[in-house]
mmCIF file of the N, C-alpha and C atoms, coordinates in Angstrom:
data_MODEL
# 
_entry.id   MODEL 
# 
loop_
_atom_site.group_PDB 
_atom_site.id 
_atom_site.type_symbol 
_atom_site.label_atom_id 
_atom_site.label_alt_id 
_atom_site.label_comp_id 
_atom_site.label_asym_id 
_atom_site.label_entity_id 
_atom_site.label_seq_id 
_atom_site.pdbx_PDB_ins_code 
_atom_site.Cartn_x 
_atom_site.Cartn_y 
_atom_site.Cartn_z 
_atom_site.occupancy 
_atom_site.B_iso_or_equiv 
_atom_site.pdbx_formal_charge 
_atom_site.auth_seq_id 
_atom_site.auth_comp_id 
_atom_site.auth_asym_id 
_atom_site.auth_atom_id 
_atom_site.pdbx_PDB_model_num 
ATOM 1   N N  . MET A 1 1  ? 0.821   -1.194 0.000   1.00 0.00 ? 1  MET A N  1 
ATOM 2   C CA . MET A 1 1  ? 0.000   0.000  0.000   1.00 0.00 ? 1  MET A CA 1 
ATOM 3   C C  . MET A 1 1  ? 0.862   1.254  0.000   1.00 0.00 ? 1  MET A C  1 
ATOM 4   N N  . VAL A 1 2  ? 1.846   1.361  0.885   1.00 0.00 ? 2  VAL A N  1 
ATOM 5   C CA . VAL A 1 2  ? 2.631   2.583  1.009   1.00 0.00 ? 2  VAL A CA 1 
ATOM 6   C C  . VAL A 1 2  ? 3.849   2.566  0.096   1.00 0.00 ? 2  VAL A C  1 
ATOM 7   N N  . HIS A 1 3  ? 4.080   1.476  -0.591  1.00 0.00 ? 3  HIS A N  1 
ATOM 8   C CA . HIS A 1 3  ? 5.260   1.388  -1.445  1.00 0.00 ? 3  HIS A CA 1 
ATOM 9   C C  . HIS A 1 3  ? 5.212   2.373  -2.611  1.00 0.00 ? 3  HIS A C  1 
ATOM 10  N N  . GLN A 1 4  ? 4.047   2.872  -2.929  1.00 0.00 ? 4  GLN A N  1 
ATOM 11  C CA . GLN A 1 4  ? 3.941   3.831  -4.024  1.00 0.00 ? 4  GLN A CA 1 
ATOM 12  C C  . GLN A 1 4  ? 4.461   5.189  -3.582  1.00 0.00 ? 4  GLN A C  1 
ATOM 13  N N  . ARG A 1 5  ? 5.217   5.834  -4.455  1.00 0.00 ? 5  ARG A N  1 
ATOM 14  C CA . ARG A 1 5  ? 5.818   7.141  -4.178  1.00 0.00 ? 5  ARG A CA 1 
ATOM 15  C C  . ARG A 1 5  ? 4.774   8.167  -3.757  1.00 0.00 ? 5  ARG A C  1 
ATOM 16  N N  . VAL A 1 6  ? 3.649   8.190  -4.447  1.00 0.00 ? 6  VAL A N  1 
ATOM 17  C CA . VAL A 1 6  ? 2.608   9.173  -4.155  1.00 0.00 ? 6  VAL A CA 1 
ATOM 18  C C  . VAL A 1 6  ? 2.031   8.957  -2.762  1.00 0.00 ? 6  VAL A C  1 
ATOM 19  N N  . ARG A 1 7  ? 1.734   7.734  -2.418  1.00 0.00 ? 7  ARG A N  1 
ATOM 20  C CA . ARG A 1 7  ? 1.152   7.454  -1.103  1.00 0.00 ? 7  ARG A CA 1 
ATOM 21  C C  . ARG A 1 7  ? 2.140   7.748  0.016   1.00 0.00 ? 7  ARG A C  1 
ATOM 22  N N  . LEU A 1 8  ? 3.391   7.453  -0.213  1.00 0.00 ? 8  LEU A N  1 
ATOM 23  C CA . LEU A 1 8  ? 4.411   7.784  0.769   1.00 0.00 ? 8  LEU A CA 1 
ATOM 24  C C  . LEU A 1 8  ? 4.498   9.303  0.929   1.00 0.00 ? 8  LEU A C  1 
ATOM 25  N N  . GLY A 1 9  ? 4.402   10.036 -0.170  1.00 0.00 ? 9  GLY A N  1 
ATOM 26  C CA . GLY A 1 9  ? 4.410   11.493 -0.114  1.00 0.00 ? 9  GLY A CA 1 
ATOM 27  C C  . GLY A 1 9  ? 3.226   12.045 0.667   1.00 0.00 ? 9  GLY A C  1 
ATOM 28  N N  . ILE A 1 10 ? 2.056   11.479 0.443   1.00 0.00 ? 10 ILE A N  1 
ATOM 29  C CA . ILE A 1 10 ? 0.850   11.905 1.175   1.00 0.00 ? 10 ILE A CA 1 
ATOM 30  C C  . ILE A 1 10 ? 1.047   11.697 2.670   1.00 0.00 ? 10 ILE A C  1 
ATOM 31  N N  . LEU A 1 11 ? 1.509   10.513 3.045   1.00 0.00 ? 11 LEU A N  1 
ATOM 32  C CA . LEU A 1 11 ? 1.692   10.207 4.459   1.00 0.00 ? 11 LEU A CA 1 
ATOM 33  C C  . LEU A 1 11 ? 2.772   11.077 5.095   1.00 0.00 ? 11 LEU A C  1 
ATOM 34  N N  . THR A 1 12 ? 3.827   11.341 4.367   1.00 0.00 ? 12 THR A N  1 
ATOM 35  C CA . THR A 1 12 ? 4.908   12.181 4.893   1.00 0.00 ? 12 THR A CA 1 
ATOM 36  C C  . THR A 1 12 ? 4.412   13.595 5.160   1.00 0.00 ? 12 THR A C  1 
ATOM 37  N N  . ILE A 1 13 ? 3.735   14.173 4.182   1.00 0.00 ? 13 ILE A N  1 
ATOM 38  C CA . ILE A 1 13 ? 3.224   15.538 4.341   1.00 0.00 ? 13 ILE A CA 1 
ATOM 39  C C  . ILE A 1 13 ? 2.174   15.589 5.443   1.00 0.00 ? 13 ILE A C  1 
ATOM 40  N N  . ALA A 1 14 ? 1.251   14.651 5.456   1.00 0.00 ? 14 ALA A N  1 
ATOM 41  C CA . ALA A 1 14 ? 0.179   14.648 6.454   1.00 0.00 ? 14 ALA A CA 1 
ATOM 42  C C  . ALA A 1 14 ? 0.734   14.445 7.859   1.00 0.00 ? 14 ALA A C  1 
ATOM 43  N N  . HIS A 1 15 ? 1.750   13.611 7.986   1.00 0.00 ? 15 HIS A N  1 
ATOM 44  C CA . HIS A 1 15 ? 2.340   13.374 9.302   1.00 0.00 ? 15 HIS A CA 1 
ATOM 45  C C  . HIS A 1 15 ? 3.053   14.624 9.817   1.00 0.00 ? 15 HIS A C  1 
ATOM 46  N N  . GLU A 1 16 ? 3.805   15.269 8.961   1.00 0.00 ? 16 GLU A N  1 
ATOM 47  C CA . GLU A 1 16 ? 4.550   16.466 9.356   1.00 0.00 ? 16 GLU A CA 1 
ATOM 48  C C  . GLU A 1 16 ? 3.617   17.633 9.688   1.00 0.00 ? 16 GLU A C  1 
ATOM 49  N N  . ALA A 1 17 ? 2.577   17.797 8.892   1.00 0.00 ? 17 ALA A N  1 
ATOM 50  C CA . ALA A 1 17 ? 1.677   18.942 9.067   1.00 0.00 ? 17 ALA A CA 1 
ATOM 51  C C  . ALA A 1 17 ? 0.550   18.660 10.058  1.00 0.00 ? 17 ALA A C  1 
ATOM 52  N N  . ARG A 1 18 ? 0.309   17.415 10.352  1.00 0.00 ? 18 ARG A N  1 
ATOM 53  C CA . ARG A 1 18 ? -0.817  16.966 11.184  1.00 0.00 ? 18 ARG A CA 1 
ATOM 54  C C  . ARG A 1 18 ? -2.162  17.128 10.493  1.00 0.00 ? 18 ARG A C  1 
ATOM 55  N N  . ARG A 1 19 ? -2.381  18.261 9.866   1.00 0.00 ? 19 ARG A N  1 
ATOM 56  C CA . ARG A 1 19 ? -3.589  18.495 9.067   1.00 0.00 ? 19 ARG A CA 1 
ATOM 57  C C  . ARG A 1 19 ? -3.150  19.160 7.782   1.00 0.00 ? 19 ARG A C  1 
ATOM 58  N N  . VAL A 1 20 ? -3.705  18.705 6.683   1.00 0.00 ? 20 VAL A N  1 
ATOM 59  C CA . VAL A 1 20 ? -3.304  19.256 5.393   1.00 0.00 ? 20 VAL A CA 1 
ATOM 60  C C  . VAL A 1 20 ? -4.526  19.349 4.487   1.00 0.00 ? 20 VAL A C  1 
ATOM 61  N N  . GLU A 1 21 ? -4.566  20.382 3.682   1.00 0.00 ? 21 GLU A N  1 
ATOM 62  C CA . GLU A 1 21 ? -5.681  20.551 2.758   1.00 0.00 ? 21 GLU A CA 1 
ATOM 63  C C  . GLU A 1 21 ? -5.434  19.790 1.463   1.00 0.00 ? 21 GLU A C  1 
ATOM 64  N N  . PHE A 1 22 ? -6.520  19.318 0.888   1.00 0.00 ? 22 PHE A N  1 
ATOM 65  C CA . PHE A 1 22 ? -6.483  18.565 -0.359  1.00 0.00 ? 22 PHE A CA 1 
ATOM 66  C C  . PHE A 1 22 ? -5.724  19.335 -1.440  1.00 0.00 ? 22 PHE A C  1 
ATOM 67  N N  . GLY A 1 23 ? -6.024  20.619 -1.595  1.00 0.00 ? 23 GLY A N  1 
ATOM 68  C CA . GLY A 1 23 ? -5.383  21.438 -2.622  1.00 0.00 ? 23 GLY A CA 1 
ATOM 69  C C  . GLY A 1 23 ? -3.877  21.539 -2.441  1.00 0.00 ? 23 GLY A C  1 
ATOM 70  N N  . TYR A 1 24 ? -3.440  21.615 -1.198  1.00 0.00 ? 24 TYR A N  1 
ATOM 71  C CA . TYR A 1 24 ? -2.001  21.672 -0.916  1.00 0.00 ? 24 TYR A CA 1 
ATOM 72  C C  . TYR A 1 24 ? -1.327  20.375 -1.339  1.00 0.00 ? 24 TYR A C  1 
ATOM 73  N N  . LEU A 1 25 ? -1.935  19.248 -0.980  1.00 0.00 ? 25 LEU A N  1 
ATOM 74  C CA . LEU A 1 25 ? -1.380  17.951 -1.403  1.00 0.00 ? 25 LEU A CA 1 
ATOM 75  C C  . LEU A 1 25 ? -1.325  17.849 -2.923  1.00 0.00 ? 25 LEU A C  1 
ATOM 76  N N  . ARG A 1 26 ? -2.400  18.261 -3.559  1.00 0.00 ? 26 ARG A N  1 
ATOM 77  C CA . ARG A 1 26 ? -2.470  18.180 -5.019  1.00 0.00 ? 26 ARG A CA 1 
ATOM 78  C C  . ARG A 1 26 ? -1.355  18.991 -5.665  1.00 0.00 ? 26 ARG A C  1 
ATOM 79  N N  . THR A 1 27 ? -1.121  20.181 -5.151  1.00 0.00 ? 27 THR A N  1 
ATOM 80  C CA . THR A 1 27 ? -0.079  21.042 -5.700  1.00 0.00 ? 27 THR A CA 1 
ATOM 81  C C  . THR A 1 27 ? 1.316   20.487 -5.416  1.00 0.00 ? 27 THR A C  1 
ATOM 82  N N  . GLN A 1 28 ? 1.559   20.112 -4.186  1.00 0.00 ? 28 GLN A N  1 
ATOM 83  C CA . GLN A 1 28 ? 2.885   19.630 -3.799  1.00 0.00 ? 28 GLN A CA 1 
ATOM 84  C C  . GLN A 1 28 ? 3.282   18.337 -4.503  1.00 0.00 ? 28 GLN A C  1 
ATOM 85  N N  . LEU A 1 29 ? 2.310   17.460 -4.705  1.00 0.00 ? 29 LEU A N  1 
ATOM 86  C CA . LEU A 1 29 ? 2.592   16.164 -5.330  1.00 0.00 ? 29 LEU A CA 1 
ATOM 87  C C  . LEU A 1 29 ? 2.361   16.172 -6.836  1.00 0.00 ? 29 LEU A C  1 
ATOM 88  N N  . GLN A 1 30 ? 1.900   17.309 -7.353  1.00 0.00 ? 30 GLN A N  1 
ATOM 89  C CA . GLN A 1 30 ? 1.653   17.497 -8.787  1.00 0.00 ? 30 GLN A CA 1 
ATOM 90  C C  . GLN A 1 30 ? 0.742   16.403 -9.351  1.00 0.00 ? 30 GLN A C  1 
ATOM 91  N N  . LEU A 1 31 ? -0.441  16.294 -8.728  1.00 0.00 ? 31 LEU A N  1 
ATOM 92  C CA . LEU A 1 31 ? -1.415  15.289 -9.130  1.00 0.00 ? 31 LEU A CA 1 
ATOM 93  C C  . LEU A 1 31 ? -2.702  15.951 -9.587  1.00 0.00 ? 31 LEU A C  1 
ATOM 94  N N  . THR A 1 32 ? -3.483  15.215 -10.356 1.00 0.00 ? 32 THR A N  1 
ATOM 95  C CA . THR A 1 32 ? -4.828  15.679 -10.671 1.00 0.00 ? 32 THR A CA 1 
ATOM 96  C C  . THR A 1 32 ? -5.698  15.406 -9.446  1.00 0.00 ? 32 THR A C  1 
ATOM 97  N N  . ALA A 1 33 ? -6.808  16.091 -9.345  1.00 0.00 ? 33 ALA A N  1 
ATOM 98  C CA . ALA A 1 33 ? -7.720  15.891 -8.226  1.00 0.00 ? 33 ALA A CA 1 
ATOM 99  C C  . ALA A 1 33 ? -8.219  14.446 -8.174  1.00 0.00 ? 33 ALA A C  1 
ATOM 100 N N  . GLY A 1 34 ? -8.531  13.887 -9.325  1.00 0.00 ? 34 GLY A N  1 
ATOM 101 C CA . GLY A 1 34 ? -9.023  12.511 -9.384  1.00 0.00 ? 34 GLY A CA 1 
ATOM 102 C C  . GLY A 1 34 ? -7.987  11.501 -8.935  1.00 0.00 ? 34 GLY A C  1 
ATOM 103 N N  . ASN A 1 35 ? -6.748  11.707 -9.355  1.00 0.00 ? 35 ASN A N  1 
ATOM 104 C CA . ASN A 1 35 ? -5.671  10.796 -8.981  1.00 0.00 ? 35 ASN A CA 1 
ATOM 105 C C  . ASN A 1 35 ? -5.412  10.859 -7.479  1.00 0.00 ? 35 ASN A C  1 
ATOM 106 N N  . LEU A 1 36 ? -5.358  12.069 -6.935  1.00 0.00 ? 36 LEU A N  1 
ATOM 107 C CA . LEU A 1 36 ? -5.144  12.219 -5.497  1.00 0.00 ? 36 LEU A CA 1 
ATOM 108 C C  . LEU A 1 36 ? -6.297  11.601 -4.716  1.00 0.00 ? 36 LEU A C  1 
ATOM 109 N N  . SER A 1 37 ? -7.507  11.795 -5.173  1.00 0.00 ? 37 SER A N  1 
ATOM 110 C CA . SER A 1 37 ? -8.676  11.212 -4.498  1.00 0.00 ? 37 SER A CA 1 
ATOM 111 C C  . SER A 1 37 ? -8.573  9.698  -4.418  1.00 0.00 ? 37 SER A C  1 
ATOM 112 N N  . GLN A 1 38 ? -8.109  9.080  -5.485  1.00 0.00 ? 38 GLN A N  1 
ATOM 113 C CA . GLN A 1 38 ? -7.972  7.615  -5.506  1.00 0.00 ? 38 GLN A CA 1 
ATOM 114 C C  . GLN A 1 38 ? -6.929  7.148  -4.490  1.00 0.00 ? 38 GLN A C  1 
ATOM 115 N N  . HIS A 1 39 ? -5.796  7.829  -4.453  1.00 0.00 ? 39 HIS A N  1 
ATOM 116 C CA . HIS A 1 39 ? -4.750  7.468  -3.492  1.00 0.00 ? 39 HIS A CA 1 
ATOM 117 C C  . HIS A 1 39 ? -5.239  7.680  -2.063  1.00 0.00 ? 39 HIS A C  1 
ATOM 118 N N  . LEU A 1 40 ? -5.942  8.777  -1.810  1.00 0.00 ? 40 LEU A N  1 
ATOM 119 C CA . LEU A 1 40 ? -6.473  9.041  -0.477  1.00 0.00 ? 40 LEU A CA 1 
ATOM 120 C C  . LEU A 1 40 ? -7.499  7.989  -0.068  1.00 0.00 ? 40 LEU A C  1 
ATOM 121 N N  . ALA A 1 41 ? -8.300  7.541  -1.012  1.00 0.00 ? 41 ALA A N  1 
ATOM 122 C CA . ALA A 1 41 ? -9.302  6.513  -0.714  1.00 0.00 ? 41 ALA A CA 1 
ATOM 123 C C  . ALA A 1 41 ? -8.627  5.220  -0.258  1.00 0.00 ? 41 ALA A C  1 
ATOM 124 N N  . VAL A 1 42 ? -7.543  4.838  -0.911  1.00 0.00 ? 42 VAL A N  1 
ATOM 125 C CA . VAL A 1 42 ? -6.805  3.633  -0.526  1.00 0.00 ? 42 VAL A CA 1 
ATOM 126 C C  . VAL A 1 42 ? -6.234  3.796  0.881   1.00 0.00 ? 42 VAL A C  1 
ATOM 127 N N  . LEU A 1 43 ? -5.627  4.953  1.138   1.00 0.00 ? 43 LEU A N  1 
ATOM 128 C CA . LEU A 1 43 ? -5.035  5.199  2.455   1.00 0.00 ? 43 LEU A CA 1 
ATOM 129 C C  . LEU A 1 43 ? -6.101  5.305  3.547   1.00 0.00 ? 43 LEU A C  1 
ATOM 130 N N  . GLU A 1 44 ? -7.248  5.876  3.208   1.00 0.00 ? 44 GLU A N  1 
ATOM 131 C CA . GLU A 1 44 ? -8.337  5.989  4.170   1.00 0.00 ? 44 GLU A CA 1 
ATOM 132 C C  . GLU A 1 44 ? -8.914  4.610  4.501   1.00 0.00 ? 44 GLU A C  1 
ATOM 133 N N  . THR A 1 45 ? -9.078  3.771  3.501   1.00 0.00 ? 45 THR A N  1 
ATOM 134 C CA . THR A 1 45 ? -9.569  2.409  3.710   1.00 0.00 ? 45 THR A CA 1 
ATOM 135 C C  . THR A 1 45 ? -8.620  1.619  4.609   1.00 0.00 ? 45 THR A C  1 
ATOM 136 N N  . ALA A 1 46 ? -7.327  1.864  4.443   1.00 0.00 ? 46 ALA A N  1 
ATOM 137 C CA . ALA A 1 46 ? -6.323  1.173  5.254   1.00 0.00 ? 46 ALA A CA 1 
ATOM 138 C C  . ALA A 1 46 ? -6.194  1.774  6.657   1.00 0.00 ? 46 ALA A C  1 
ATOM 139 N N  . GLY A 1 47 ? -6.869  2.897  6.904   1.00 0.00 ? 47 GLY A N  1 
ATOM 140 C CA . GLY A 1 47 ? -6.809  3.526  8.214   1.00 0.00 ? 47 GLY A CA 1 
ATOM 141 C C  . GLY A 1 47 ? -5.581  4.400  8.428   1.00 0.00 ? 47 GLY A C  1 
ATOM 142 N N  . SER A 1 48 ? -4.898  4.770  7.345   1.00 0.00 ? 48 SER A N  1 
ATOM 143 C CA . SER A 1 48 ? -3.678  5.569  7.460   1.00 0.00 ? 48 SER A CA 1 
ATOM 144 C C  . SER A 1 48 ? -3.945  7.065  7.492   1.00 0.00 ? 48 SER A C  1 
ATOM 145 N N  . VAL A 1 49 ? -5.029  7.490  6.860   1.00 0.00 ? 49 VAL A N  1 
ATOM 146 C CA . VAL A 1 49 ? -5.428  8.897  6.890   1.00 0.00 ? 49 VAL A CA 1 
ATOM 147 C C  . VAL A 1 49 ? -6.930  8.957  7.092   1.00 0.00 ? 49 VAL A C  1 
ATOM 148 N N  . ARG A 1 50 ? -7.394  10.126 7.456   1.00 0.00 ? 50 ARG A N  1 
ATOM 149 C CA . ARG A 1 50 ? -8.846  10.315 7.508   1.00 0.00 ? 50 ARG A CA 1 
ATOM 150 C C  . ARG A 1 50 ? -9.164  11.747 7.136   1.00 0.00 ? 50 ARG A C  1 
ATOM 151 N N  . ARG A 1 51 ? -10.308 11.910 6.516   1.00 0.00 ? 51 ARG A N  1 
ATOM 152 C CA . ARG A 1 51 ? -10.777 13.240 6.137   1.00 0.00 ? 51 ARG A CA 1 
ATOM 153 C C  . ARG A 1 51 ? -11.535 13.818 7.315   1.00 0.00 ? 51 ARG A C  1 
ATOM 154 N N  . ILE A 1 52 ? -11.210 15.062 7.644   1.00 0.00 ? 52 ILE A N  1 
ATOM 155 C CA . ILE A 1 52 ? -11.828 15.674 8.828   1.00 0.00 ? 52 ILE A CA 1 
ATOM 156 C C  . ILE A 1 52 ? -12.530 16.970 8.448   1.00 0.00 ? 52 ILE A C  1 
ATOM 157 N N  . GLY A 1 53 ? -13.541 16.848 7.664   1.00 0.00 ? 53 GLY A N  1 
ATOM 158 C CA . GLY A 1 53 ? -14.325 18.023 7.298   1.00 0.00 ? 53 GLY A CA 1 
ATOM 159 C C  . GLY A 1 53 ? -13.856 18.656 6.012   1.00 0.00 ? 53 GLY A C  1 
ATOM 160 N N  . GLY A 1 54 ? -14.586 18.396 4.968   1.00 0.00 ? 54 GLY A N  1 
ATOM 161 C CA . GLY A 1 54 ? -14.269 18.993 3.671   1.00 0.00 ? 54 GLY A CA 1 
ATOM 162 C C  . GLY A 1 54 ? -12.935 18.522 3.132   1.00 0.00 ? 54 GLY A C  1 
ATOM 163 N N  . PRO A 1 55 ? -12.088 19.471 2.752   1.00 0.00 ? 55 PRO A N  1 
ATOM 164 C CA . PRO A 1 55 ? -10.841 19.098 2.095   1.00 0.00 ? 55 PRO A CA 1 
ATOM 165 C C  . PRO A 1 55 ? -9.665  18.863 3.041   1.00 0.00 ? 55 PRO A C  1 
ATOM 166 N N  . VAL A 1 56 ? -9.914  18.766 4.344   1.00 0.00 ? 56 VAL A N  1 
ATOM 167 C CA . VAL A 1 56 ? -8.810  18.621 5.297   1.00 0.00 ? 56 VAL A CA 1 
ATOM 168 C C  . VAL A 1 56 ? -8.562  17.148 5.607   1.00 0.00 ? 56 VAL A C  1 
ATOM 169 N N  . ILE A 1 57 ? -7.286  16.760 5.547   1.00 0.00 ? 57 ILE A N  1 
ATOM 170 C CA . ILE A 1 57 ? -6.873  15.374 5.763   1.00 0.00 ? 57 ILE A CA 1 
ATOM 171 C C  . ILE A 1 57 ? -5.904  15.352 6.936   1.00 0.00 ? 57 ILE A C  1 
ATOM 172 N N  . THR A 1 58 ? -5.966  14.312 7.749   1.00 0.00 ? 58 THR A N  1 
ATOM 173 C CA . THR A 1 58 ? -5.018  14.145 8.845   1.00 0.00 ? 58 THR A CA 1 
ATOM 174 C C  . THR A 1 58 ? -4.460  12.728 8.810   1.00 0.00 ? 58 THR A C  1 
ATOM 175 N N  . ALA A 1 59 ? -3.223  12.580 9.247   1.00 0.00 ? 59 ALA A N  1 
ATOM 176 C CA . ALA A 1 59 ? -2.601  11.263 9.331   1.00 0.00 ? 59 ALA A CA 1 
ATOM 177 C C  . ALA A 1 59 ? -3.042  10.599 10.623  1.00 0.00 ? 59 ALA A C  1 
ATOM 178 N N  . GLN A 1 60 ? -3.287  9.299  10.564  1.00 0.00 ? 60 GLN A N  1 
ATOM 179 C CA . GLN A 1 60 ? -3.616  8.541  11.754  1.00 0.00 ? 60 GLN A CA 1 
ATOM 180 C C  . GLN A 1 60 ? -2.312  8.125  12.437  1.00 0.00 ? 60 GLN A C  1 
ATOM 181 N N  . SER A 1 61 ? -2.316  8.068  13.737  1.00 0.00 ? 61 SER A N  1 
ATOM 182 C CA . SER A 1 61 ? -1.128  7.663  14.473  1.00 0.00 ? 61 SER A CA 1 
ATOM 183 C C  . SER A 1 61 ? -0.945  6.150  14.383  1.00 0.00 ? 61 SER A C  1 
ATOM 184 N N  . HIS A 1 62 ? 0.276   5.756  14.092  1.00 0.00 ? 62 HIS A N  1 
ATOM 185 C CA . HIS A 1 62 ? 0.637   4.339  14.049  1.00 0.00 ? 62 HIS A CA 1 
ATOM 186 C C  . HIS A 1 62 ? 2.006   4.184  14.686  1.00 0.00 ? 62 HIS A C  1 
ATOM 187 N N  . ALA A 1 63 ? 2.207   3.097  15.360  1.00 0.00 ? 63 ALA A N  1 
ATOM 188 C CA . ALA A 1 63 ? 3.532   2.779  15.889  1.00 0.00 ? 63 ALA A CA 1 
ATOM 189 C C  . ALA A 1 63 ? 4.214   1.867  14.870  1.00 0.00 ? 63 ALA A C  1 
ATOM 190 N N  . TRP A 1 64 ? 5.218   2.399  14.222  1.00 0.00 ? 64 TRP A N  1 
ATOM 191 C CA . TRP A 1 64 ? 5.911   1.590  13.208  1.00 0.00 ? 64 TRP A CA 1 
ATOM 192 C C  . TRP A 1 64 ? 7.220   1.101  13.732  1.00 0.00 ? 64 TRP A C  1 
# 
């Protein structure tokens, strides 16, 4: 799941920022909205991120 460069980038940014807006992720990772949505859906299903009201995303805490 996280082996993909894009998903690792999402998790890195979300972890560092604690909360991040969809538009910021899209710009920083140079993705289309649809592509980013798909990656976020995979990470959300896995419990790695969650959407917290509109376009705001937060990383879930995990002990790795």
